[in-house]
C-alpha positions as CSV (number, residue, x, y, z in Angstrom):
1,M,11.6,16.3,0.4
2,P,9.3,17.1,3.4
3,D,6.3,14.6,3.8
4,A,3.8,17.4,3.5
5,V,5.0,18.3,0.1
6,E,5.2,14.9,-1.2
7,T,1.7,14.1,0.0
8,H,0.6,17.4,-1.7
9,L,2.1,16.5,-5.0
10,K,0.6,13.0,-4.9
11,R,-2.8,14.6,-4.3
12,E,-2.2,17.2,-7.0
13,L,-1.3,14.1,-9.4
14,M,-4.5,12.2,-8.6
15,H,-6.8,15.1,-9.3
16,A,-4.9,16.1,-12.5
17,V,-5.4,12.7,-14.1
18,W,-9.3,12.9,-13.1
19,D,-9.3,16.4,-14.5
20,M,-8.0,15.0,-17.8
21,L,-10.7,12.3,-17.8
22,L,-13.6,14.7,-17.0
23,D,-12.8,17.0,-20.1
24,D,-15.3,19.0,-21.8
25,D,-15.9,16.3,-24.3
26,F,-17.0,14.0,-21.5
27,I,-19.1,16.4,-19.8
28,K,-20.8,17.3,-23.3
29,A,-21.4,13.5,-23.9
30,C,-23.1,13.2,-20.2
31,D,-25.4,16.2,-21.0
32,D,-26.2,15.5,-24.6
33,G,-25.5,11.9,-25.2
34,L,-23.3,10.1,-27.5
35,E,-24.6,8.4,-30.6
36,I,-23.1,4.8,-30.8
37,L,-24.0,2.3,-33.6
38,C,-24.7,-0.9,-31.3
39,Y,-24.1,-4.5,-32.3
40,D,-27.9,-4.9,-33.5
41,K,-27.1,-2.1,-36.2
42,I,-29.2,0.4,-34.2
43,L,-28.1,3.9,-33.8
44,R,-28.7,5.0,-29.8
45,D,-27.9,7.7,-27.7
46,V,-25.8,6.7,-24.8
47,F,-25.3,8.9,-21.8
48,P,-22.1,8.0,-19.7
49,W,-22.5,8.7,-16.1
50,I,-20.3,8.3,-13.1
51,Y,-22.9,7.8,-10.4
52,L,-21.1,6.1,-7.4
53,Y,-17.6,5.8,-6.1
54,G,-16.8,2.9,-3.8
55,A,-13.4,3.1,-2.0
56,D,-11.7,2.7,1.3
57,Y,-11.3,5.8,3.5
58,P,-7.7,6.9,2.4
59,E,-8.8,6.9,-1.3
60,R,-12.1,8.7,-0.4
61,V,-10.6,11.4,1.5
62,L,-8.0,11.7,-1.4
63,L,-10.8,12.3,-3.9
64,A,-12.9,14.6,-1.5
65,T,-9.6,16.7,-0.8
66,V,-10.1,16.2,2.8
67,R,-7.3,15.6,5.3
68,N,-6.7,12.2,6.4
69,M,-7.8,11.8,10.0
70,G,-8.0,15.6,10.4
71,G,-10.2,17.5,12.6
72,C,-13.3,16.9,10.4
73,P,-12.4,13.5,9.1
74,C,-15.5,12.7,7.3
75,P,-15.6,13.3,3.4
76,R,-19.5,13.6,3.6
77,C,-20.1,16.0,6.5
78,F,-18.3,18.5,8.8
79,I,-18.6,16.5,12.0
80,K,-15.8,17.1,14.3
81,K,-13.5,14.1,15.3
82,L,-14.3,14.5,18.9
83,Q,-18.2,14.2,18.1
84,I,-17.8,10.8,16.3
85,A,-18.2,9.0,19.7
86,E,-21.8,10.2,19.9
87,T,-22.6,8.2,16.5
88,G,-26.3,7.0,16.4
89,M,-27.5,9.6,18.7
90,K,-30.2,12.1,17.8
91,R,-27.9,15.1,17.8
92,D,-25.4,13.1,15.8
93,M,-28.1,12.6,12.9
94,Q,-28.7,16.2,13.0
95,R,-25.0,17.2,12.6
96,R,-25.0,14.9,9.5
97,Q,-27.4,17.3,7.8
98,N,-24.4,19.7,7.3
99,I,-23.0,18.2,4.3
100,R,-19.9,19.0,2.3
101,K,-20.8,20.5,-1.1
102,V,-19.2,22.7,-3.8
103,D,-19.8,26.4,-3.1
104,H,-18.2,29.7,-3.9
105,W,-16.6,30.1,-0.4
106,W,-15.0,26.8,-0.4
107,L,-13.4,27.3,-3.8
108,A,-12.3,30.9,-2.7
109,Q,-10.3,29.6,0.4
110,I,-8.7,27.0,-1.9
111,E,-7.5,29.7,-4.4
112,K,-6.2,31.8,-1.5
113,A,-4.2,29.1,-0.3
114,R,-2.8,28.2,-3.6
115,T,-1.9,31.8,-4.2
116,G,0.0,31.8,-0.8
117,I,1.8,28.6,-1.8
118,F,2.7,29.1,-5.5
119,N,2.9,33.1,-5.8
120,R,4.3,34.0,-2.1
121,G,6.4,30.9,-1.7
122,L,4.7,29.6,1.5
123,G,4.8,26.2,2.6
124,V,2.1,23.7,2.3
125,N,1.6,23.6,5.9
126,S,2.4,27.1,6.6
127,A,0.4,29.2,9.2
128,F,-1.2,31.1,6.4
129,V,-2.5,28.0,4.7
130,E,-3.5,26.3,8.1
131,A,-5.6,29.5,9.0
132,L,-7.5,29.1,5.8
133,L,-8.1,25.5,5.6
134,K,-7.5,23.5,8.9
135,D,-10.8,24.3,10.6
136,N,-12.9,22.3,7.9
137,S,-10.0,19.8,7.2
138,W,-9.4,21.1,3.7
139,V,-6.2,20.7,1.6
140,P,-4.9,23.2,-1.0
141,T,-5.7,21.1,-4.1
142,R,-8.3,22.0,-6.7
143,N,-10.8,19.3,-6.7
144,A,-11.4,17.7,-10.1
145,F,-14.9,16.8,-9.0
146,A,-15.9,20.2,-8.3
147,K,-17.4,20.3,-11.8
148,W,-19.1,16.6,-11.2
149,Q,-21.1,15.6,-8.1
150,I,-20.2,12.0,-7.2
151,M,-21.6,10.0,-4.2
152,F,-19.4,8.1,-2.0
153,V,-21.2,4.9,-1.1
154,P,-20.7,2.6,2.0
155,D,-18.2,-0.1,1.9
156,V,-19.0,-3.1,4.1
157,L,-15.7,-4.7,3.5
158,H,-13.4,-2.0,4.7
159,E,-15.8,-0.3,7.1
160,V,-17.5,-3.2,8.9
161,E,-15.4,-6.3,8.6
162,L,-11.8,-4.8,8.5
163,G,-13.0,-1.6,10.4
164,V,-15.4,-2.1,13.3
165,V,-15.2,-5.6,13.6
166,K,-11.5,-6.1,13.5
167,A,-11.2,-3.2,16.1
168,L,-13.8,-4.6,18.4
169,F,-12.3,-8.2,18.4
170,I,-8.7,-6.9,19.0
171,H,-9.9,-5.1,22.1
172,I,-11.8,-8.1,23.2
173,V,-8.6,-10.1,23.1
174,R,-6.8,-7.6,24.9
175,L,-9.5,-7.7,27.7
176,L,-8.9,-11.4,27.9
177,Y,-5.3,-11.1,28.3
178,A,-5.9,-8.7,31.2
179,H,-8.2,-11.3,32.7
180,G,-5.7,-14.0,32.2
181,D,-3.8,-15.9,29.6
182,S,-6.0,-18.9,30.1
183,A,-8.9,-17.1,28.8
184,V,-7.2,-16.3,25.6
185,S,-6.2,-20.1,25.2
186,E,-9.9,-21.1,26.0
187,L,-11.2,-18.7,23.3
188,D,-8.9,-20.3,20.6
189,A,-9.8,-23.8,21.5
190,R,-13.5,-23.0,21.3
191,F,-13.2,-21.4,17.8
192,R,-11.2,-24.6,16.7
193,Q,-14.2,-26.7,17.8
194,I,-16.7,-24.7,15.5
195,P,-17.5,-27.0,12.4
196,T,-17.8,-25.6,9.0
197,F,-21.1,-24.5,7.5
198,G,-22.2,-24.5,4.0
199,R,-19.9,-24.2,0.9
200,A,-17.2,-21.6,2.1
201,T,-20.0,-20.0,4.3
202,I,-18.2,-20.6,7.7
203,R,-14.6,-22.0,7.3
204,K,-12.6,-24.0,9.6
205,F,-10.7,-22.1,12.3
206,L,-7.3,-23.8,11.9
207,R,-5.0,-21.2,13.6
208,N,-5.3,-19.4,16.9
209,V,-8.0,-16.9,16.4
210,S,-6.4,-14.4,19.1
211,E,-3.3,-14.2,16.9
212,M,-5.2,-12.9,13.9
213,K,-2.4,-13.9,11.5
214,Q,-3.0,-13.6,7.8
215,F,-6.6,-12.7,8.3
216,A,-8.7,-11.3,5.5
217,A,-12.2,-9.6,5.7
218,R,-13.9,-13.1,5.4
219,D,-12.2,-14.4,8.5
220,Y,-13.6,-11.4,10.7
221,E,-16.8,-12.1,8.9
222,D,-16.6,-15.6,10.2
223,I,-15.6,-14.4,13.6
224,I,-18.6,-12.1,14.3
225,Q,-21.0,-14.7,13.2
226,C,-19.7,-17.4,15.4
227,A,-18.5,-15.2,18.2
228,L,-21.3,-15.7,20.9
229,P,-20.6,-19.3,22.0
230,P,-16.9,-18.9,22.2
231,L,-17.1,-15.7,24.2
232,E,-19.7,-16.9,26.7
233,G,-18.5,-17.0,30.3
234,L,-14.8,-16.1,29.6
235,Y,-14.9,-12.9,31.2
236,P,-17.8,-13.2,33.9
237,Q,-17.7,-9.4,34.7
238,F,-18.4,-8.3,31.1
239,N,-20.2,-11.3,30.0
240,K,-23.6,-9.7,29.1
241,L,-21.7,-6.6,27.6
242,L,-19.6,-8.7,25.3
243,L,-22.4,-11.0,24.2
244,D,-24.6,-7.8,23.5
245,V,-22.2,-5.9,21.4
246,C,-21.2,-9.0,19.4
247,F,-24.9,-9.9,18.8
248,D,-25.8,-6.2,17.8
249,L,-23.0,-5.9,15.7
250,A,-23.6,-9.3,13.8
251,T,-27.0,-8.3,13.3
252,F,-26.3,-5.2,11.8
253,H,-23.7,-7.0,9.5
254,G,-26.4,-9.3,8.6
255,M,-28.8,-6.5,7.7
256,A,-26.0,-4.7,5.7
257,K,-25.4,-8.0,3.6
258,L,-29.0,-8.3,2.6
259,R,-29.5,-8.4,-1.1
260,L,-33.2,-7.5,-1.1
261,H,-34.8,-4.6,1.1
262,T,-38.2,-3.5,1.6
263,N,-39.5,-0.4,3.6
264,K,-39.9,-2.6,6.6
265,A,-36.5,-3.9,6.3
266,V,-34.9,-0.4,6.0
267,A,-36.9,0.7,9.0
268,D,-35.7,-2.3,11.0
269,F,-32.2,-1.5,9.7
270,R,-32.4,2.0,11.2
271,V,-33.4,0.6,14.6
272,V,-30.6,-2.2,14.5
273,T,-28.0,0.7,13.6
274,T,-29.1,2.7,16.6
275,D,-28.8,-0.2,19.0
276,M,-25.5,-1.3,17.7
277,C,-24.1,2.2,18.0
278,A,-25.4,2.3,21.5
279,S,-23.8,-0.9,22.3
280,I,-20.5,0.0,21.1
281,R,-20.6,3.3,23.1
282,K,-21.5,1.3,26.1
283,F,-18.7,-1.2,25.5
284,A,-16.0,1.6,25.0
285,R,-17.5,3.5,28.3
286,D,-17.6,0.4,30.6
287,T,-14.4,-1.2,29.5
288,Q,-12.2,2.0,30.1
289,K,-12.0,1.0,33.8
290,I,-9.9,-2.0,32.8
291,K,-6.1,-1.3,32.0
292,T,-5.6,-3.1,28.5
293,F,-2.3,-3.5,26.8
294,E,-1.0,-4.6,23.4
295,T,-1.6,-8.1,22.4
296,P,1.8,-9.9,21.8
297,R,1.4,-9.8,18.0
298,E,0.7,-5.9,18.2
299,R,3.9,-5.4,20.0
300,D,6.0,-7.6,17.9
301,R,4.7,-5.8,14.8
302,R,5.4,-2.2,16.2
303,S,8.9,-3.5,17.3
304,K,9.6,-4.5,13.8
305,R,8.4,-1.3,12.3
306,A,10.5,0.7,14.8
307,Q,13.6,-1.5,14.0
308,A,13.1,-1.0,10.3
309,A,12.7,2.8,10.6
310,K,15.8,2.8,12.8
311,Q,17.8,0.8,10.1
312,R,16.6,3.2,7.3
313,T,18.3,6.1,8.9
314,P,21.4,7.1,7.0
315,A,24.0,6.7,9.8
316,N,22.6,3.3,10.7
317,A,22.5,2.2,7.2
318,A,26.2,3.2,6.6
319,A,27.1,1.5,10.1
320,N,25.3,-1.8,9.0
321,A,27.0,-1.7,5.5
322,T,30.5,-1.5,7.1
323,S,30.0,-3.9,10.0
324,G,27.6,-6.2,8.4
325,S,25.5,-6.3,11.7
326,T,22.0,-7.2,11.8
327,A,19.0,-6.2,14.1
328,A,19.1,-7.9,17.5
329,P,16.3,-10.6,17.9
330,Q,13.2,-9.5,20.0
331,P,13.1,-10.5,23.8
332,P,10.4,-13.0,24.7
333,L,7.1,-11.6,25.9
334,T,7.2,-10.6,29.6
335,A,4.7,-8.7,31.8
336,P,3.9,-5.1,30.6
337,A,6.7,-2.7,31.7
338,A,6.3,0.9,32.7
339,T,9.2,1.9,30.6
340,G,9.0,3.5,27.2
341,S,11.2,0.9,25.6
342,I,10.3,-0.7,22.3
343,S,9.8,-4.1,23.9
344,A,7.4,-2.8,26.5
345,R,3.7,-3.6,25.9
346,R,1.9,-0.2,25.6
347,E,-1.4,0.6,27.2
348,K,-4.4,0.6,24.6
349,V,-7.9,1.6,24.9
350,F,-10.9,1.0,22.6
351,N,-11.1,4.0,20.2
352,V,-14.5,4.8,18.7
353,E,-13.5,8.2,17.3
354,T,-12.8,6.8,13.9
355,P,-14.4,7.7,10.4
356,K,-15.2,3.9,9.9
357,F,-17.3,4.0,13.0
358,H,-18.9,7.3,12.1
359,S,-19.9,5.8,8.5
360,L,-22.0,3.1,9.8
361,A,-25.1,5.4,10.5
362,Y,-25.1,6.2,6.8
363,Y,-26.0,2.7,5.8
364,P,-29.8,2.7,6.1
365,D,-30.1,5.9,4.1
366,S,-27.6,4.7,1.3
367,V,-30.0,1.7,0.9
368,K,-32.9,4.0,0.3
369,E,-30.8,6.2,-2.2
370,H,-28.7,3.7,-4.0
371,G,-30.1,0.2,-3.3
372,S,-28.6,-2.8,-1.6
373,L,-25.1,-2.6,-0.4
374,D,-23.8,-5.6,-2.2
375,S,-24.5,-3.9,-5.5
376,H,-21.4,-1.4,-5.1
377,T,-19.3,-3.3,-2.6
378,T,-15.5,-3.4,-3.1
379,Q,-15.3,-7.1,-2.3
380,N,-15.5,-8.1,-5.9
381,S,-12.5,-5.8,-7.0
382,E,-10.5,-6.8,-3.8
383,G,-10.8,-10.4,-4.9
384,A,-8.3,-9.5,-7.8
385,H,-5.5,-9.5,-5.1
386,R,-5.7,-13.3,-4.9
387,K,-4.0,-13.8,-8.3
388,P,-0.8,-11.9,-7.5
389,K,-0.7,-13.3,-4.0
390,L,-0.8,-16.9,-5.6
391,M,1.9,-15.9,-7.9
392,Y,4.0,-14.6,-5.2
393,G,4.3,-18.1,-3.6
394,K,6.0,-19.1,-7.0
395,T,8.8,-16.7,-6.6
396,N,11.9,-16.8,-4.4
397,K,10.5,-13.9,-2.3
398,R,13.3,-11.7,-3.5
399,N,12.8,-9.2,-6.1
400,H,9.3,-10.5,-6.6
401,V,7.8,-8.0,-8.8
402,P,9.5,-8.9,-12.1
403,Q,8.9,-12.7,-11.4
404,I,5.2,-12.1,-10.9
405,A,5.2,-10.1,-14.1
406,A,6.9,-13.1,-15.9
407,H,4.4,-15.5,-14.5
408,D,1.5,-13.4,-15.7
409,R,2.9,-12.9,-18.9
410,R,3.6,-16.6,-19.4
411,Q,-0.3,-17.5,-18.3
412,R,-1.4,-14.9,-20.9
413,L,0.7,-16.7,-23.7
414,L,-0.7,-19.9,-22.6
415,R,-4.2,-19.0,-22.8
416,R,-3.6,-17.4,-26.2
417,M,-2.0,-20.5,-27.5
418,R,-4.8,-22.5,-26.1
419,A,-7.5,-20.3,-27.8
420,R,-5.5,-20.5,-31.3
421,R,-5.5,-24.2,-30.9
422,E,-9.3,-24.5,-30.3
423,E,-9.9,-22.3,-33.2
424,E,-7.7,-24.5,-35.5
425,L,-9.7,-27.6,-34.3
426,V,-13.0,-25.7,-35.2
427,Q,-11.7,-24.9,-38.6
428,A,-10.5,-28.4,-39.3
429,A,-13.8,-29.8,-38.2
430,K,-15.7,-27.5,-40.6
431,K,-13.4,-28.6,-43.2
432,A,-14.2,-32.3,-42.6
433,A,-17.8,-31.6,-42.5
434,G,-17.7,-29.8,-45.9
435,A,-15.7,-32.6,-47.4
436,A,-18.1,-35.4,-46.1
437,E,-21.0,-33.4,-47.5
438,N,-19.4,-34.1,-51.0
439,S,-18.4,-37.8,-50.3
440,E,-20.5,-40.8,-50.9
441,G,-21.3,-41.1,-47.1
442,A,-22.8,-37.6,-47.1
443,E,-26.2,-39.0,-46.1
444,D,-24.9,-41.1,-43.1
445,V,-22.9,-38.0,-41.9
446,R,-26.2,-35.8,-42.1
447,K,-28.0,-38.4,-40.0
448,A,-25.3,-38.6,-37.6
449,A,-25.5,-34.9,-37.2
450,R,-29.1,-34.8,-36.8
451,A,-28.9,-37.5,-34.2
452,H,-26.2,-35.6,-32.3
453,R,-28.2,-32.5,-32.4
454,T,-31.3,-34.3,-31.0
455,V,-29.4,-35.7,-28.1
456,T,-27.8,-32.4,-27.3
457,S,-31.1,-30.4,-27.4
458,T,-32.6,-33.2,-25.3
459,I,-29.8,-33.0,-22.6
460,L,-30.1,-29.2,-22.7
461,R,-33.8,-29.2,-22.3
462,E,-33.7,-31.7,-19.3
463,A,-31.0,-29.6,-17.5
464,L,-32.8,-26.2,-18.1
465,Q,-36.3,-27.6,-17.0
466,P,-36.8,-27.8,-13.3
467,N,-36.9,-31.1,-11.6
468,E,-40.3,-30.6,-10.0
469,V,-43.3,-28.8,-10.9
470,T,-44.3,-26.3,-8.2
471,P,-48.0,-25.0,-7.7
472,R,-48.9,-21.6,-8.7
473,A,-48.2,-18.9,-6.1
474,A,-49.9,-15.6,-5.3
475,P,-48.2,-12.5,-7.0
476,D,-47.0,-11.1,-3.6
477,H,-45.1,-14.4,-2.9
478,H,-41.7,-14.0,-4.3
479,H,-40.0,-17.0,-3.0
480,R,-40.6,-20.6,-3.2
481,I,-39.5,-23.6,-1.1
482,S,-38.2,-26.5,-3.0
483,G,-39.4,-30.1,-1.9
484,E,-36.4,-31.9,-3.3
485,A,-33.7,-33.5,-1.0
486,I,-30.3,-32.1,-1.8
487,P,-26.9,-33.5,-0.3
488,L,-24.9,-30.9,2.0
489,P,-21.4,-30.2,0.9
490,H,-20.1,-31.5,4.3
491,D,-20.0,-35.1,5.8
492,G,-22.1,-36.4,2.9
493,E,-25.4,-35.8,4.9
494,R,-28.7,-34.9,3.2
495,S,-30.9,-32.1,4.1
496,T,-34.7,-32.4,3.3
497,R,-36.1,-29.0,2.7
498,M,-39.9,-28.3,3.4
499,A,-42.1,-29.3,0.5
500,P,-44.4,-26.3,-0.9
501,P,-47.9,-26.2,0.4
502,P,-50.8,-27.6,-1.8
503,E,-52.6,-25.5,-4.3
504,N,-55.8,-25.3,-2.0
505,S,-53.7,-23.9,0.8
506,S,-55.0,-20.8,2.6
507,C,-51.7,-18.8,1.8
508,Y,-52.8,-18.5,-2.0
509,K,-56.3,-17.2,-1.2
């Protein structure tokens, strides 16, 4: 099956499922409400609504029926791919006003393309279909959300941490390799000297940061927060450029992570976004004169992919099956070669024409429209990957899927057995209490129960009450500063926080 046909069928399946979910009954419930008898015995009208959709770029273009990395790659607007490098400029903000929306002309073009495919037998990527849809990066799929307007919201985890931050740091490592291997070794040594901070806020950098092995989004978040001291002076020619772009990106990341925004904060966020985009554009422009190549890890991964693709071909698979030969080991890292062989390190440049970089300019507007970005981040859902990864370590690394399923089923049975055992203990305690009520020592049992309830309520009351009484604050002062000393989670040190001002302080007047 051709790749274009397989991609089209997967896209059709996705929207067919969503079309079944967004049926007439669901739309009627959204418009007229749904009567539900709630737990408090009150009958209420409930209006279900799909308001926001947070996803990574591949899933986003799948739902928007837009070509992945096409000529107009953004699922929100019609900006051209060659114009993404101007992100943050005034003309770029004007281009973003040309948004994608459901209209008659778009639906008519889709129907024309589908008529050519299903009635005339044309290919999915035939010249007829390309002439209708390619200019706007459309695909010949009926969008299930055409009857339901959804809003794609920013995703800090995939767009910032695993997107722009990762791409920027990789190219910084390439620059340091071009400057000299000693600069990369010094970068790793400096990162290893950074201490931890807080409870899992900044973790210890144990591995070589330049290799980026098994890095998750939190690792790139720690890197951008701690990048200024390790990078200082490593590349004197671009020292100010590296520090500026890392500082602006770290500031933007901090503003995007805020859990509370004011009008002043959003205005500052817009200024920070403009400065950050300008710094990244300047970084890409000034570093073009330096010839940079793949890092050793990039070269090794590309070589492994090429070898795996070569082994998957029918001729090589049959030859390996008869001879039992395996792939040859990779040669050690040498100087960048000018040949086109797999082992040669290819030249790489910093690419800013990516949809993830383009999406950063939408962040301040999204805060105004949908609230703080942490309320719809995919970080919570992505955390569910940890469980199967932990179970993978308990398998033999071969045919791991049924083994992970067996571990999950075993844990579910153990939780069910534990819950049933706890329920049996509760029932046994109730029976014992009932029997004690009818025995001769019923009064002693009641006294002991009253004493137990008194002690329990005292403990709860002390736990829920604050340890210190703070003075009254003005209504516009939303934050209080504690005066107690609490131990830090590292080195057993204690940190004394500033005590609150007295009641007669001028800040309350």
